[in-house]
N, C-alpha and C positions, 0 to 999 in steps of 0.2 A: 157602492154606491157611489156613482161620478156626481159632483158636483163642481157647475159653473155658477159664477159670479159676472153678471154683465151689467156696463154703464156706456153711457152714452159720450162721458165727460173722461179725455185721455188724463188728466190730474188724478182722479178719481180712480180710475185703474191700477194708475200710479202707485197711488198708493196705499193700495189693495193688495197689489200684488207684493209689494215691500212685507205684508203681514204672511200673505198666503206662500211666498215662494218655495220655501221647504216643504210643504204639504201633499201625499200622494195623494190625487184624487181628485184635488181642487185646482178649478184653475180660475183664474180671473181676465173676463176677456172686453175689449170694447168692441162693443156689436149694440145694436136693438135685441129686442128681445124674443121675436119674431124670426129672428136669421139664427138663432143657437138649437139646434137638433138637442131635444130633451123631452123626456116624456110626463115630467111637473114641473111649472113653474110656480115657487112662493111670491106670493104679492100680496098686502095690505089689502086690508077690506074694502078701505076707502075708494080704490078703483076697481076692485073685484065686484063688490055687491050688486053693484047696479048692472054689472054686466054677464057675471058668470052665477047669480042670483045670493043663497047663506044668508047670512045676518050672525050681528057683533054677536061673539062670545068671548067668554073669560076660564073657561077648564079645559077648552080642548082645540085646537086647532081642526078648520073645516077643512074636507075632500071635496071638492065640486068637476063632475063633469062641465069640459068646453063643451059645448054643443052649437057653438056661434060659428065654426067654420073664418075665426079672424087669421090664421098662421099661427096663434099662438099654441103650448104643447096642450093634449087629451085632457089633462088634469090640471086644478086649484086648489092649492093650498094656502090659507088663508090664518092668519096666527093671531092667535088670542089676545085680547087685550091681560095686563096684567089684573090680577085681583084688584077690588073693588071694596069703598065701604060708602054710605049715604053718612057721613055727621051736619045736620040738619037739614040747611037745603045745598048742602058743599057735597062734591064727591072725590074722594080723594081714592090714592094706590094707598091699600091695605099696608098697614105697619110693616108686616113681616115680608112683604116686597118691597118695600121703598128703596133698600138697597141696592134691590136686582136692577141691571139693564135692560132696557125695552126689547133693546136689540138682542141681548141674549136671551130674557125671555121667548120672544118668537121666533127665533131659530133653533133652538133648543127644543121649544113645544112642537115643532112644525116635524121637524125632522123625527121624532121618537113615531110621529104617526105616522108619517112617509113608513116608516121603517117597519112600523107594525101591519101596517095595509097594504103595502107593497115586496117587501123585503127589501134587500139590497142591491137586487140587478136593475136598478133602475137610473137616470142621469135626473138629476134635478137642479133646476137655476134657478136662483135666488138674482132678482133683479132688482138690483138698487137701487134706481128708483124709483120704482112701484113698491118698494118696502122702506122709500123714506131717508136712506141709507146713504147719497151720494153725493156727501158734501166731503172736496176732496180736503177739506181742514177738518175736519173732526178725524181724530187720530182714535181715542176710545171706543169709537162703535167699532170697527176691524175688529181690534181686540176682543170686543165682548160675543163678537160671531163667531171669533177661532175660538174662543174655549166652548163656545155652544157646541160648535160642531165637531172639537175635541169630546165632552163631555158623551155627547147625542151616540158618536160613533164606538163608543170605547163600552156600550150598555151592551 
């Protein structure tokens, strides 16, 4: 599996490149998502549901065909949300997932579903802006994503 991470902001690209520089099969690029040649794009549901369909889930990432002709990859993967519980009138992340990074959970679950459904001979695009991961000052999210990729690829 080849993984590209794309962002429009050069500072974001630089900070993510510092984390992923030494990883084979992973490249960070400064580009718009539609200009990256990939089979699958991973993006948050908030951006994907209206355009590609689907609905929020917390069990497993969703795979949707891209039938819009919008220049994005042929398949769209929407990560699941961390499991939550209702406590009275409030909704909270389930206690056993409270310490799990949202970025880690989203990417590890997405890559597991991609490997299961498509195998390893695909090119995957993690669109950082459309995943809400494009803050160049956030040092923790790239590390969480690196851990998720390492774990998912070693299974």
